[in-house]
All heavy atoms as a GROMACS GRO file, in nm:
protein
  618
    1MET      N    1  15.374  -3.526  10.554
    1MET     CA    2  15.386  -3.628  10.451
    1MET      C    3  15.348  -3.765  10.507
    1MET      O    4  15.286  -3.843  10.439
    1MET     CB    5  15.528  -3.626  10.399
    1MET     CG    6  15.552  -3.720  10.286
    1MET     SD    7  15.480  -3.649  10.138
    1MET     CE    8  15.541  -3.758  10.018
    2ARG      N    9  15.386  -3.790  10.630
    2ARG     CA   10  15.357  -3.920  10.689
    2ARG      C   11  15.207  -3.940  10.703
    2ARG      O   12  15.156  -4.050  10.683
    2ARG     CB   13  15.425  -3.930  10.825
    2ARG     CG   14  15.424  -4.072  10.878
    2ARG     CD   15  15.503  -4.085  11.004
    2ARG     NE   16  15.645  -4.068  10.975
    2ARG     CZ   17  15.736  -4.038  11.067
    2ARG    NH1   18  15.700  -4.020  11.191
    2ARG    NH2   19  15.862  -4.027  11.035
    3GLU      N   20  15.132  -3.833  10.737
    3GLU     CA   21  14.987  -3.848  10.750
    3GLU      C   22  14.922  -3.877  10.615
    3GLU      O   23  14.827  -3.953  10.606
    3GLU     CB   24  14.927  -3.720  10.810
    3GLU     CG   25  14.961  -3.701  10.956
    3GLU     CD   26  15.036  -3.571  10.977
    3GLU    OE1   27  15.033  -3.486  10.888
    3GLU    OE2   28  15.098  -3.558  11.083
    4ALA      N   29  14.974  -3.816  10.508
    4ALA     CA   30  14.918  -3.840  10.376
    4ALA      C   31  14.946  -3.983  10.332
    4ALA      O   32  14.866  -4.045  10.262
    4ALA     CB   33  14.977  -3.742  10.275
    5GLN      N   34  15.060  -4.037  10.372
    5GLN     CA   35  15.094  -4.173  10.334
    5GLN      C   36  15.017  -4.276  10.416
    5GLN      O   37  15.005  -4.390  10.377
    5GLN     CB   38  15.244  -4.198  10.350
    5GLN     CG   39  15.326  -4.124  10.248
    5GLN     CD   40  15.476  -4.145  10.270
    5GLN    OE1   41  15.516  -4.194  10.374
    5GLN    NE2   42  15.554  -4.106  10.172
    6SER      N   43  14.965  -4.236  10.529
    6SER     CA   44  14.893  -4.331  10.612
    6SER      C   45  14.756  -4.365  10.554
    6SER      O   46  14.695  -4.464  10.593
    6SER     CB   47  14.877  -4.277  10.754
    6SER     OG   48  14.792  -4.164  10.754
    7LEU      N   49  14.706  -4.283  10.461
    7LEU     CA   50  14.582  -4.316  10.395
    7LEU      C   51  14.607  -4.430  10.299
    7LEU      O   52  14.691  -4.422  10.210
    7LEU     CB   53  14.528  -4.195  10.317
    7LEU     CG   54  14.491  -4.072  10.401
    7LEU    CD1   55  14.453  -3.958  10.309
    7LEU    CD2   56  14.378  -4.105  10.495
    8VAL      N   57  14.536  -4.538  10.318
    8VAL     CA   58  14.558  -4.657  10.237
    8VAL      C   59  14.451  -4.664  10.130
    8VAL      O   60  14.331  -4.653  10.159
    8VAL     CB   61  14.554  -4.784  10.326
    8VAL    CG1   62  14.571  -4.909  10.241
    8VAL    CG2   63  14.659  -4.776  10.433
    9ALA      N   64  14.493  -4.682  10.008
    9ALA     CA   65  14.399  -4.698   9.897
    9ALA      C   66  14.344  -4.840   9.899
    9ALA      O   67  14.405  -4.931   9.956
    9ALA     CB   68  14.468  -4.669   9.766
   10ASP      N   69  14.230  -4.856   9.837
   10ASP     CA   70  14.172  -4.990   9.828
   10ASP      C   71  14.262  -5.080   9.746
   10ASP      O   72  14.341  -5.034   9.663
   10ASP     CB   73  14.034  -4.983   9.761
   10ASP     CG   74  13.932  -4.914   9.849
   10ASP    OD1   75  13.951  -4.913   9.972
   10ASP    OD2   76  13.833  -4.862   9.794
   11THR      N   77  14.248  -5.207   9.766
   11THR     CA   78  14.324  -5.303   9.686
   11THR      C   79  14.271  -5.301   9.543
   11THR      O   80  14.161  -5.251   9.515
   11THR     CB   81  14.312  -5.444   9.743
   11THR    OG1   82  14.174  -5.483   9.739
   11THR    CG2   83  14.366  -5.451   9.885
   12LEU      N   84  14.348  -5.355   9.454
   12LEU     CA   85  14.309  -5.357   9.314
   12LEU      C   86  14.181  -5.436   9.292
   12LEU      O   87  14.092  -5.394   9.218
   12LEU     CB   88  14.422  -5.415   9.229
   12LEU     CG   89  14.397  -5.425   9.080
   12LEU    CD1   90  14.373  -5.287   9.020
   12LEU    CD2   91  14.512  -5.493   9.010
   13SER      N   92  14.170  -5.548   9.359
   13SER     CA   93  14.050  -5.629   9.341
   13SER      C   94  13.925  -5.558   9.392
   13SER      O   95  13.818  -5.568   9.332
   13SER     CB   96  14.065  -5.764   9.409
   13SER     OG   97  14.086  -5.746   9.547
   14ALA      N   98  13.939  -5.482   9.501
   14ALA     CA   99  13.824  -5.408   9.553
   14ALA      C  100  13.785  -5.296   9.456
   14ALA      O  101  13.666  -5.270   9.435
   14ALA     CB  102  13.857  -5.351   9.690
   15THR      N  103  13.884  -5.231   9.398
   15THR     CA  104  13.856  -5.124   9.302
   15THR      C  105  13.789  -5.178   9.177
   15THR      O  106  13.692  -5.120   9.126
   15THR     CB  107  13.986  -5.050   9.266
   15THR    OG1  108  14.049  -5.005   9.385
   15THR    CG2  109  13.959  -4.933   9.176
   16VAL      N  110  13.840  -5.290   9.125
   16VAL     CA  111  13.780  -5.351   9.006
   16VAL      C  112  13.639  -5.399   9.037
   16VAL      O  113  13.547  -5.383   8.956
   16VAL     CB  114  13.869  -5.466   8.954
   16VAL    CG1  115  13.799  -5.545   8.845
   16VAL    CG2  116  14.001  -5.411   8.903
   17ASN      N  117  13.619  -5.454   9.155
   17ASN     CA  118  13.486  -5.498   9.195
   17ASN      C  119  13.389  -5.380   9.201
   17ASN      O  120  13.275  -5.390   9.155
   17ASN     CB  121  13.493  -5.570   9.330
   17ASN     CG  122  13.363  -5.637   9.365
   17ASN    OD1  123  13.284  -5.669   9.277
   17ASN    ND2  124  13.340  -5.657   9.493
   18GLU      N  125  13.436  -5.269   9.256
   18GLU     CA  126  13.351  -5.149   9.262
   18GLU      C  127  13.316  -5.098   9.123
   18GLU      O  128  13.202  -5.060   9.096
   18GLU     CB  129  13.424  -5.041   9.342
   18GLU     CG  130  13.346  -4.913   9.358
   18GLU     CD  131  13.425  -4.808   9.434
   18GLU    OE1  132  13.516  -4.845   9.510
   18GLU    OE2  133  13.396  -4.689   9.412
   19LEU      N  134  13.415  -5.098   9.032
   19LEU     CA  135  13.388  -5.055   8.894
   19LEU      C  136  13.291  -5.148   8.825
   19LEU      O  137  13.203  -5.102   8.750
   19LEU     CB  138  13.520  -5.048   8.816
   19LEU     CG  139  13.613  -4.933   8.852
   19LEU    CD1  140  13.747  -4.951   8.782
   19LEU    CD2  141  13.551  -4.800   8.817
   20CYS      N  142  13.305  -5.278   8.848
   20CYS     CA  143  13.212  -5.374   8.787
   20CYS      C  144  13.070  -5.355   8.840
   20CYS      O  145  12.973  -5.366   8.764
   20CYS     CB  146  13.259  -5.517   8.813
   20CYS     SG  147  13.402  -5.565   8.716
   21LEU      N  148  13.058  -5.325   8.969
   21LEU     CA  149  12.924  -5.301   9.025
   21LEU      C  150  12.864  -5.172   8.970
   21LEU      O  151  12.743  -5.164   8.948
   21LEU     CB  152  12.931  -5.296   9.177
   21LEU     CG  153  12.959  -5.429   9.247
   21LEU    CD1  154  12.977  -5.406   9.397
   21LEU    CD2  155  12.848  -5.528   9.220
   22LYS      N  156  12.946  -5.072   8.949
   22LYS     CA  157  12.896  -4.943   8.904
   22LYS      C  158  12.867  -4.940   8.754
   22LYS      O  159  12.763  -4.889   8.712
   22LYS     CB  160  12.998  -4.834   8.939
   22LYS     CG  161  12.950  -4.694   8.911
   22LYS     CD  162  13.047  -4.591   8.964
   22LYS     CE  163  12.994  -4.450   8.940
   22LYS     NZ  164  13.086  -4.349   8.994
   23PHE      N  165  12.958  -4.996   8.672
   23PHE     CA  166  12.944  -4.984   8.527
   23PHE      C  167  12.914  -5.116   8.458
   23PHE      O  168  12.880  -5.116   8.340
   23PHE     CB  169  13.073  -4.927   8.467
   23PHE     CG  170  13.105  -4.788   8.515
   23PHE    CD1  171  13.210  -4.768   8.603
   23PHE    CD2  172  13.031  -4.680   8.474
   23PHE    CE1  173  13.240  -4.641   8.648
   23PHE    CE2  174  13.060  -4.552   8.518
   23PHE     CZ  175  13.165  -4.532   8.606
   24GLY      N  176  12.932  -5.226   8.524
   24GLY     CA  177  12.911  -5.356   8.462
   24GLY      C  178  13.044  -5.419   8.422
   24GLY      O  179  13.143  -5.351   8.399
   25ALA      N  180  13.041  -5.550   8.412
   25ALA     CA  181  13.165  -5.624   8.384
   25ALA      C  182  13.213  -5.601   8.242
   25ALA      O  183  13.333  -5.588   8.218
   25ALA     CB  184  13.143  -5.772   8.408
   26ARG      N  185  13.122  -5.594   8.146
   26ARG     CA  186  13.162  -5.574   8.006
   26ARG      C  187  13.229  -5.440   7.984
   26ARG      O  188  13.334  -5.431   7.921
   26ARG     CB  189  13.042  -5.586   7.914
   26ARG     CG  190  12.998  -5.726   7.890
   26ARG     CD  191  12.892  -5.731   7.784
   26ARG     NE  192  12.836  -5.864   7.775
   26ARG     CZ  193  12.727  -5.893   7.711
   26ARG    NH1  194  12.660  -5.798   7.650
   26ARG    NH2  195  12.683  -6.016   7.707
   27LYS      N  196  13.168  -5.334   8.035
   27LYS     CA  197  13.225  -5.202   8.017
   27LYS      C  198  13.359  -5.189   8.089
   27LYS      O  199  13.452  -5.126   8.038
   27LYS     CB  200  13.129  -5.094   8.065
   27LYS     CG  201  13.011  -5.075   7.973
   27LYS     CD  202  12.925  -4.960   8.018
   27LYS     CE  203  12.808  -4.940   7.925
   27LYS     NZ  204  12.724  -4.827   7.966
   28THR      N  205  13.371  -5.250   8.205
   28THR     CA  206  13.497  -5.245   8.279
   28THR      C  207  13.606  -5.321   8.205
   28THR      O  208  13.719  -5.272   8.192
   28THR     CB  209  13.478  -5.302   8.420
   28THR    OG1  210  13.374  -5.229   8.487
   28THR    CG2  211  13.605  -5.294   8.500
   29ALA      N  212  13.572  -5.439   8.155
   29ALA     CA  213  13.670  -5.519   8.081
   29ALA      C  214  13.711  -5.448   7.952
   29ALA      O  215  13.829  -5.447   7.915
   29ALA     CB  216  13.614  -5.657   8.050
   30PHE      N  217  13.615  -5.387   7.883
   30PHE     CA  218  13.646  -5.316   7.759
   30PHE      C  219  13.734  -5.194   7.786
   30PHE      O  220  13.827  -5.166   7.711
   30PHE     CB  221  13.516  -5.274   7.689
   30PHE     CG  222  13.539  -5.215   7.552
   30PHE    CD1  223  13.585  -5.294   7.448
   30PHE    CD2  224  13.515  -5.082   7.529
   30PHE    CE1  225  13.607  -5.241   7.323
   30PHE    CE2  226  13.536  -5.027   7.404
   30PHE     CZ  227  13.582  -5.107   7.300
   31ALA      N  228  13.705  -5.122   7.894
   31ALA     CA  229  13.787  -5.007   7.931
   31ALA      C  230  13.930  -5.050   7.967
   31ALA      O  231  14.027  -4.983   7.930
   31ALA     CB  232  13.724  -4.932   8.047
   32LEU      N  233  13.943  -5.163   8.035
   32LEU     CA  234  14.075  -5.216   8.067
   32LEU      C  235  14.150  -5.255   7.939
   32LEU      O  236  14.268  -5.225   7.923
   32LEU     CB  237  14.063  -5.336   8.160
   32LEU     CG  238  14.194  -5.405   8.197
   32LEU    CD1  239  14.285  -5.310   8.274
   32LEU    CD2  240  14.166  -5.530   8.276
   33PHE      N  241  14.080  -5.319   7.847
   33PHE     CA  242  14.140  -5.356   7.719
   33PHE      C  243  14.188  -5.233   7.643
   33PHE      O  244  14.298  -5.230   7.590
   33PHE     CB  245  14.039  -5.436   7.635
   33PHE     CG  246  14.086  -5.462   7.494
   33PHE    CD1  247  14.182  -5.559   7.471
   33PHE    CD2  248  14.036  -5.388   7.389
   33PHE    CE1  249  14.226  -5.583   7.342
   33PHE    CE2  250  14.080  -5.412   7.260
   33PHE     CZ  251  14.174  -5.510   7.236
   34LEU      N  252  14.105  -5.128   7.638
   34LEU     CA  253  14.144  -5.005   7.569
   34LEU      C  254  14.264  -4.938   7.636
   34LEU      O  255  14.353  -4.887   7.567
   34LEU     CB  256  14.027  -4.907   7.564
   34LEU     CG  257  13.917  -4.937   7.464
   34LEU    CD1  258  13.808  -4.832   7.472
   34LEU    CD2  259  13.972  -4.945   7.323
   35ALA      N  260  14.268  -4.941   7.766
   35ALA     CA  261  14.382  -4.880   7.838
   35ALA      C  262  14.511  -4.955   7.806
   35ALA      O  263  14.615  -4.893   7.784
   35ALA     CB  264  14.354  -4.880   7.988
   36VAL      N  265  14.504  -5.087   7.804
   36VAL     CA  266  14.623  -5.166   7.772
   36VAL      C  267  14.664  -5.143   7.628
   36VAL      O  268  14.782  -5.128   7.596
   36VAL     CB  269  14.597  -5.316   7.799
   36VAL    CG1  270  14.706  -5.403   7.743
   36VAL    CG2  271  14.580  -5.340   7.947
   37TRP      N  272  14.568  -5.137   7.537
   37TRP     CA  273  14.596  -5.116   7.395
   37TRP      C  274  14.660  -4.979   7.372
   37TRP      O  275  14.757  -4.968   7.296
   37TRP     CB  276  14.469  -5.130   7.313
   37TRP     CG  277  14.492  -5.114   7.167
   37TRP    CD1  278  14.461  -5.008   7.089
   37TRP    CD2  279  14.555  -5.208   7.079
   37TRP    NE1  280  14.499  -5.030   6.961
   37TRP    CE2  281  14.557  -5.152   6.952
   37TRP    CE3  282  14.609  -5.334   7.099
   37TRP    CZ2  283  14.613  -5.218   6.844
   37TRP    CZ3  284  14.664  -5.399   6.990
   37TRP    CH2  285  14.665  -5.342   6.864
   38ARG      N  286  14.609  -4.876   7.436
   38ARG     CA  287  14.667  -4.742   7.421
   38ARG      C  288  14.808  -4.739   7.475
   38ARG      O  289  14.897  -4.676   7.418
   38ARG     CB  290  14.581  -4.639   7.492
   38ARG     CG  291  14.453  -4.610   7.420
   38ARG     CD  292  14.376  -4.499   7.490
   38ARG     NE  293  14.244  -4.489   7.433
   38ARG     CZ  294  14.132  -4.490   7.503
   38ARG    NH1  295  14.137  -4.498   7.634
   38ARG    NH2  296  14.016  -4.483   7.443
   39ARG      N  297  14.832  -4.806   7.586
   39ARG     CA  298  14.966  -4.811   7.644
   39ARG      C  299  15.062  -4.882   7.549
   39ARG      O  300  15.176  -4.842   7.532
   39ARG     CB  301  14.962  -4.881   7.779
   39ARG     CG  302  15.093  -4.899   7.845
   39ARG     CD  303  15.145  -4.767   7.895
   39ARG     NE  304  15.272  -4.791   7.960
   39ARG     CZ  305  15.371  -4.705   7.961
   39ARG    NH1  306  15.355  -4.588   7.905
   39ARG    NH2  307  15.484  -4.733   8.017
   40TYR      N  308  15.015  -4.988   7.485
   40TYR     CA  309  15.097  -5.061   7.389
   40TYR      C  310  15.131  -4.972   7.270
   40TYR      O  311  15.242  -4.974   7.220
   40TYR     CB  312  15.023  -5.187   7.343
   40TYR     CG  313  15.095  -5.262   7.234
   40TYR    CD1  314  15.207  -5.338   7.263
   40TYR    CD2  315  15.050  -5.256   7.103
   40TYR    CE1  316  15.273  -5.407   7.163
   40TYR    CE2  317  15.116  -5.324   7.003
   40TYR     CZ  318  15.228  -5.400   7.033
   40TYR     OH  319  15.293  -5.467   6.934
   41GLN      N  320  15.035  -4.892   7.224
   41GLN     CA  321  15.056  -4.806   7.108
   41GLN      C  322  15.151  -4.690   7.139
   41GLN      O  323  15.214  -4.637   7.048
   41GLN     CB  324  14.922  -4.752   7.058
   41GLN     CG  325  14.831  -4.857   7.000
   41GLN     CD  326  14.888  -4.919   6.874
   41GLN    OE1  327  14.950  -4.852   6.795
   41GLN    NE2  328  14.870  -5.049   6.861
   42GLU      N  329  15.160  -4.650   7.265
   42GLU     CA  330  15.245  -4.537   7.301
   42GLU      C  331  15.393  -4.572   7.300
   42GLU      O  332  15.476  -4.485   7.289
   42GLU     CB  333  15.207  -4.485   7.440
   42GLU     CG  334  15.076  -4.412   7.444
   42GLU     CD  335  15.038  -4.370   7.584
   42GLU    OE1  336  15.117  -4.396   7.678
   42GLU    OE2  337  14.931  -4.313   7.600
   43GLU      N  338  15.426  -4.699   7.315
   43GLU     CA  339  15.566  -4.740   7.318
   43GLU      C  340  15.628  -4.717   7.181
   43GLU      O  341  15.564  -4.736   7.078
   43GLU     CB  342  15.578  -4.886   7.357
   43GLU     CG  343  15.532  -4.915   7.497
   43GLU     CD  344  15.540  -5.063   7.530
   43GLU    OE1  345  15.587  -5.141   7.446
   43GLU    OE2  346  15.495  -5.098   7.639
   44ASN      N  347  15.752  -4.676   7.180
   44ASN     CA  348  15.823  -4.655   7.055
   44ASN      C  349  15.856  -4.789   6.992
   44ASN      O  350  15.918  -4.874   7.054
   44ASN     CB  351  15.951  -4.576   7.080
   44ASN     CG  352  15.924  -4.435   7.120
   44ASN    OD1  353  15.823  -4.379   7.085
   44ASN    ND2  354  16.015  -4.376   7.194
   45GLN      N  355  15.815  -4.806   6.869
   45GLN     CA  356  15.841  -4.928   6.796
   45GLN      C  357  15.955  -4.904   6.698
   45GLN      O  358  15.949  -4.810   6.618
   45GLN     CB  359  15.715  -4.973   6.721
   45GLN     CG  360  15.594  -4.997   6.809
   45GLN     CD  361  15.612  -5.120   6.895
   45GLN    OE1  362  15.674  -5.217   6.854
   45GLN    NE2  363  15.558  -5.115   7.014
   46THR      N  364  16.057  -4.986   6.704
   46THR     CA  365  16.169  -4.972   6.612
   46THR      C  366  16.181  -5.091   6.518
   46THR      O  367  16.273  -5.095   6.437
   46THR     CB  368  16.301  -4.957   6.690
   46THR    OG1  369  16.320  -5.073   6.772
   46THR    CG2  370  16.300  -4.832   6.775
   47SER      N  371  16.089  -5.184   6.526
   47SER     CA  372  16.099  -5.304   6.443
   47SER      C  373  16.077  -5.274   6.295
   47SER      O  374  16.124  -5.348   6.210
   47SER     CB  375  15.998  -5.408   6.490
   47SER     OG  376  15.867  -5.355   6.482
   48HIS      N  377  16.008  -5.166   6.262
   48HIS     CA  378  15.980  -5.134   6.123
   48HIS      C  379  16.091  -5.052   6.057
   48HIS      O  380  16.088  -5.029   5.938
   48HIS     CB  381  15.849  -5.057   6.113
   48HIS     CG  382  15.855  -4.922   6.177
   48HIS    ND1  383  15.846  -4.906   6.313
   48HIS    CD2  384  15.873  -4.799   6.125
   48HIS    CE1  385  15.857  -4.776   6.342
   48HIS    NE2  386  15.874  -4.710   6.230
   49LEU      N  387  16.193  -5.010   6.134
   49LEU     CA  388  16.299  -4.928   6.080
   49LEU      C  389  16.400  -5.012   6.001
   49LEU      O  390  16.427  -5.126   6.036
   49LEU     CB  391  16.373  -4.855   6.192
   49LEU     CG  392  16.292  -4.756   6.274
   49LEU    CD1  393  16.377  -4.698   6.386
   49LEU    CD2  394  16.239  -4.644   6.187
   50SER      N  395  16.456  -4.954   5.897
   50SER     CA  396  16.560  -5.022   5.821
   50SER      C  397  16.689  -5.022   5.903
   50SER      O  398  16.704  -4.946   5.999
   50SER     CB  399  16.583  -4.952   5.687
   50SER     OG  400  16.638  -4.824   5.710
   51ASN      N  401  16.782  -5.107   5.863
   51ASN     CA  402  16.908  -5.115   5.935
   51ASN      C  403  16.985  -4.983   5.928
   51ASN      O  404  17.053  -4.946   6.023
   51ASN     CB  405  16.995  -5.229   5.882
   51ASN     CG  406  16.947  -5.363   5.932
   51ASN    OD1  407  16.883  -5.372   6.036
   51ASN    ND2  408  16.977  -5.468   5.858
   52ARG      N  409  16.975  -4.913   5.818
   52ARG     CA  410  17.042  -4.784   5.804
   52ARG      C  411  16.988  -4.683   5.906
   52ARG      O  412  17.064  -4.613   5.972
   52ARG     CB  413  17.025  -4.731   5.661
   52ARG     CG  414  17.082  -4.596   5.638
   52ARG     CD  415  17.233  -4.598   5.649
   52ARG     NE  416  17.283  -4.463   5.634
   52ARG     CZ  417  17.404  -4.427   5.660
   52ARG    NH1  418  17.490  -4.515   5.704
   52ARG    NH2  419  17.441  -4.304   5.643
   53MET      N  420  16.857  -4.677   5.921
   53MET     CA  421  16.797  -4.586   6.018
   53MET      C  422  16.831  -4.629   6.160
   53MET      O  423  16.854  -4.544   6.247
   53MET     CB  424  16.646  -4.578   5.998
   53MET     CG  425  16.606  -4.510   5.869
   53MET     SD  426  16.428  -4.501   5.849
   53MET     CE  427  16.389  -4.369   5.958
   54ARG      N  428  16.836  -4.760   6.185
   54ARG     CA  429  16.872  -4.808   6.318
   54ARG      C  430  17.015  -4.770   6.352
   54ARG      O  431  17.045  -4.733   6.464
   54ARG     CB  432  16.854  -4.960   6.325
   54ARG     CG  433  16.706  -5.001   6.317
   54ARG     CD  434  16.693  -5.152   6.311
   54ARG     NE  435  16.736  -5.216   6.433
   54ARG     CZ  436  16.659  -5.237   6.539
   54ARG    NH1  437  16.534  -5.201   6.536
   54ARG    NH2  438  16.707  -5.295   6.647
   55GLN      N  439  17.105  -4.777   6.254
   55GLN     CA  440  17.244  -4.736   6.277
   55GLN      C  441  17.252  -4.586   6.305
   55GLN      O  442  17.331  -4.543   6.389
   55GLN     CB  443  17.330  -4.770   6.156
   55GLN     CG  444  17.354  -4.916   6.136
   55GLN     CD  445  17.422  -4.945   6.003
   55GLN    OE1  446  17.444  -4.856   5.923
   55GLN    NE2  447  17.454  -5.072   5.982
   56ASP      N  448  17.170  -4.507   6.236
   56ASP     CA  449  17.173  -4.361   6.254
   56ASP      C  450  17.136  -4.320   6.396
   56ASP      O  451  17.187  -4.222   6.448
   56ASP     CB  452  17.081  -4.292   6.154
   56ASP     CG  453  17.137  -4.292   6.012
   56ASP    OD1  454  17.257  -4.320   5.997
   56ASP    OD2  455  17.060  -4.264   5.919
   57ILE      N  456  17.046  -4.395   6.458
   57ILE     CA  457  17.005  -4.357   6.594
   57ILE      C  458  17.078  -4.438   6.700
   57ILE      O  459  17.049  -4.426   6.819
   57ILE     CB  460  16.852  -4.370   6.613
   57ILE    CG1  461  16.804  -4.512   6.589
   57ILE    CG2  462  16.780  -4.271   6.524
   57ILE    CD1  463  16.657  -4.531   6.620
   58GLY      N  464  17.174  -4.521   6.659
   58GLY     CA  465  17.258  -4.591   6.754
   58GLY      C  466  17.209  -4.726   6.798
   58GLY      O  467  17.255  -4.779   6.900
   59LEU      N  468  17.116  -4.785   6.724
   59LEU     CA  469  17.067  -4.919   6.758
   59LEU      C  470  17.142  -5.023   6.676
   59LEU      O  471  17.190  -4.995   6.567
   59LEU     CB  472  16.917  -4.930   6.728
   59LEU     CG  473  16.825  -4.845   6.814
   59LEU    CD1  474  16.682  -4.856   6.764
   59LEU    CD2  475  16.833  -4.888   6.959
   60PRO      N  476  17.153  -5.146   6.727
   60PRO     CA  477  17.218  -5.251   6.648
   60PRO      C  478  17.130  -5.292   6.531
   60PRO      O  479  17.008  -5.270   6.530
   60PRO     CB  480  17.234  -5.365   6.748
   60PRO     CG  481  17.129  -5.342   6.850
   60PRO     CD  482  17.112  -5.193   6.858
   61ASP      N  483  17.194  -5.352   6.431
   61ASP     CA  484  17.119  -5.401   6.315
   61ASP      C  485  17.022  -5.510   6.358
   61ASP      O  486  17.051  -5.588   6.448
   61ASP     CB  487  17.213  -5.457   6.209
   61ASP     CG  488  17.296  -5.348   6.143
   61ASP    OD1  489  17.262  -5.229   6.161
   61ASP    OD2  490  17.393  -5.382   6.074
   62SER      N  491  16.908  -5.514   6.293
   62SER     CA  492  16.812  -5.621   6.323
   62SER      C  493  16.834  -5.734   6.224
   62SER      O  494  16.862  -5.711   6.106
   62SER     CB  495  16.669  -5.569   6.313
   62SER     OG  496  16.638  -5.536   6.179
   63GLU      N  497  16.821  -5.854   6.273
   63GLU     CA  498  16.832  -5.970   6.187
   63GLU      C  499  16.691  -6.012   6.150
   63GLU      O  500  16.614  -6.055   6.235
   63GLU     CB  501  16.904  -6.084   6.257
   63GLU     CG  502  17.050  -6.055   6.285
   63GLU     CD  503  17.119  -6.175   6.347
   63GLU    OE1  504  17.065  -6.286   6.338
   63GLU    OE2  505  17.227  -6.156   6.402
   64ASP      N  506  16.658  -5.998   6.024
   64ASP     CA  507  16.526  -6.036   5.978
   64ASP      C  508  16.524  -6.187   5.959
   64ASP      O  509  16.595  -6.242   5.876
   64ASP     CB  510  16.492  -5.966   5.847
   64ASP     CG  511  16.346  -5.981   5.808
   64ASP    OD1  512  16.269  -6.037   5.889
   64ASP    OD2  513  16.310  -5.939   5.698
   65VAL      N  514  16.444  -6.256   6.039
   65VAL     CA  515  16.440  -6.402   6.038
   65VAL      C  516  16.386  -6.453   5.905
   65VAL      O  517  16.424  -6.560   5.859
   65VAL     CB  518  16.354  -6.455   6.156
   65VAL    CG1  519  16.344  -6.605   6.154
   65VAL    CG2  520  16.412  -6.405   6.286
   66SER      N  521  16.299  -6.377   5.839
   66SER     CA  522  16.242  -6.423   5.713
   66SER      C  523  16.348  -6.429   5.603
   66SER      O  524  16.332  -6.502   5.507
   66SER     CB  525  16.127  -6.333   5.670
   66SER     OG  526  16.176  -6.202   5.646
   67LYS      N  527  16.458  -6.353   5.616
   67LYS     CA  528  16.562  -6.353   5.514
   67LYS      C  529  16.666  -6.462   5.537
   67LYS      O  530  16.747  -6.490   5.452
   67LYS     CB  531  16.632  -6.216   5.510
   67LYS     CG  532  16.542  -6.105   5.461
   67LYS     CD  533  16.617  -5.975   5.456
   67LYS     CE  534  16.525  -5.863   5.410
   67LYS     NZ  535  16.593  -5.733   5.411
   68LEU      N  536  16.665  -6.523   5.656
   68LEU     CA  537  16.761  -6.628   5.686
   68LEU      C  538  16.716  -6.759   5.623
   68LEU      O  539  16.598  -6.793   5.627
   68LEU     CB  540  16.775  -6.647   5.837
   68LEU     CG  541  16.834  -6.530   5.915
   68LEU    CD1  542  16.829  -6.560   6.064
   68LEU    CD2  543  16.976  -6.502   5.872
   69PRO      N  544  16.810  -6.834   5.566
   69PRO     CA  545  16.770  -6.965   5.510
   69PRO      C  546  16.729  -7.061   5.622
   69PRO      O  547  16.783  -7.056   5.732
   69PRO     CB  548  16.895  -7.012   5.437
   69PRO     CG  549  17.007  -6.931   5.488
   69PRO     CD  550  16.949  -6.804   5.542
   70VAL      N  551  16.637  -7.146   5.594
   70VAL     CA  552  16.584  -7.239   5.692
   70VAL      C  553  16.691  -7.337   5.737
   70VAL      O  554  16.697  -7.378   5.852
   70VAL     CB  555  16.462  -7.315   5.636
   70VAL    CG1  556  16.411  -7.419   5.734
   70VAL    CG2  557  16.353  -7.217   5.600
   71TRP      N  558  16.781  -7.377   5.647
   71TRP     CA  559  16.882  -7.476   5.680
   71TRP      C  560  17.002  -7.419   5.754
   71TRP      O  561  17.092  -7.491   5.791
   71TRP     CB  562  16.929  -7.547   5.552
   71TRP     CG  563  16.981  -7.450   5.451
   71TRP    CD1  564  17.107  -7.402   5.440
   71TRP    CD2  565  16.908  -7.388   5.347
   71TRP    NE1  566  17.118  -7.313   5.338
   71TRP    CE2  567  16.996  -7.303   5.277
   71TRP    CE3  568  16.775  -7.394   5.304
   71TRP    CZ2  569  16.954  -7.225   5.169
   71TRP    CZ3  570  16.737  -7.317   5.196
   71TRP    CH2  571  16.825  -7.235   5.130
   72ASN      N  572  17.003  -7.289   5.782
   72ASN     CA  573  17.111  -7.228   5.857
   72ASN      C  574  17.080  -7.241   6.007
   72ASN      O  575  17.020  -7.153   6.067
   72ASN     CB  576  17.127  -7.082   5.818
   72ASN     CG  577  17.249  -7.018   5.881
   72ASN    OD1  578  17.322  -7.083   5.956
   72ASN    ND2  579  17.270  -6.892   5.854
   73PHE      N  580  17.125  -7.353   6.068
   73PHE     CA  581  17.091  -7.380   6.206
   73PHE      C  582  17.170  -7.293   6.303
   73PHE      O  583  17.134  -7.281   6.417
   73PHE     CB  584  17.113  -7.528   6.238
   73PHE     CG  585  17.016  -7.617   6.166
   73PHE    CD1  586  17.059  -7.697   6.063
   73PHE    CD2  587  16.882  -7.618   6.201
   73PHE    CE1  588  16.970  -7.778   5.994
   73PHE    CE2  589  16.793  -7.698   6.134
   73PHE     CZ  590  16.836  -7.779   6.029
   74LYS      N  591  17.280  -7.234   6.260
   74LYS     CA  592  17.359  -7.148   6.347
   74LYS      C  593  17.283  -7.019   6.378
   74LYS      O  594  17.305  -6.957   6.481
   74LYS     CB  595  17.494  -7.116   6.283
   74LYS     CG  596  17.585  -7.233   6.275
   74LYS     CD  597  17.718  -7.196   6.216
   74LYS     CE  598  17.808  -7.318   6.205
   74LYS     NZ  599  17.936  -7.284   6.144
   75ALA      N  600  17.194  -6.980   6.290
   75ALA     CA  601  17.116  -6.858   6.312
   75ALA      C  602  17.013  -6.878   6.423
   75ALA      O  603  16.972  -6.784   6.489
   75ALA     CB  604  17.045  -6.815   6.183
   76TRP      N  605  16.974  -7.002   6.444
   76TRP     CA  606  16.873  -7.027   6.547
   76TRP      C  607  16.941  -7.049   6.677
   76TRP      O  608  16.903  -7.044   6.781
   76TRP     CB  609  16.787  -7.149   6.510
   76TRP     CG  610  16.720  -7.132   6.380
   76TRP    CD1  611  16.756  -7.188   6.263
   76TRP    CD2  612  16.607  -7.049   6.350
   76TRP    NE1  613  16.674  -7.148   6.163
   76TRP    CE2  614  16.581  -7.061   6.214
   76TRP    CE3  615  16.528  -6.966   6.426
   76TRP    CZ2  616  16.477  -6.996   6.152
   76TRP    CZ3  617  16.424  -6.900   6.364
   76TRP    CH2  618  16.399  -6.915   6.228
   0.00000   0.00000   0.00000
């Protein structure tokens, strides 16, 4: 195991530089954007759930800021 760990991978900047040289900066940047976007989409989003559904799965109620009156400074 120690011998396998002694192999050092390239730094991130060297890897990105190699990808840019091989595929171009635009394709590399677009691929990075798509990877980040897919990762964002994979996360479970609970903001669209109603308070009843949030209670059913054990989450606290969400306070919808749009329903709060503007003059209620205690809410802010």
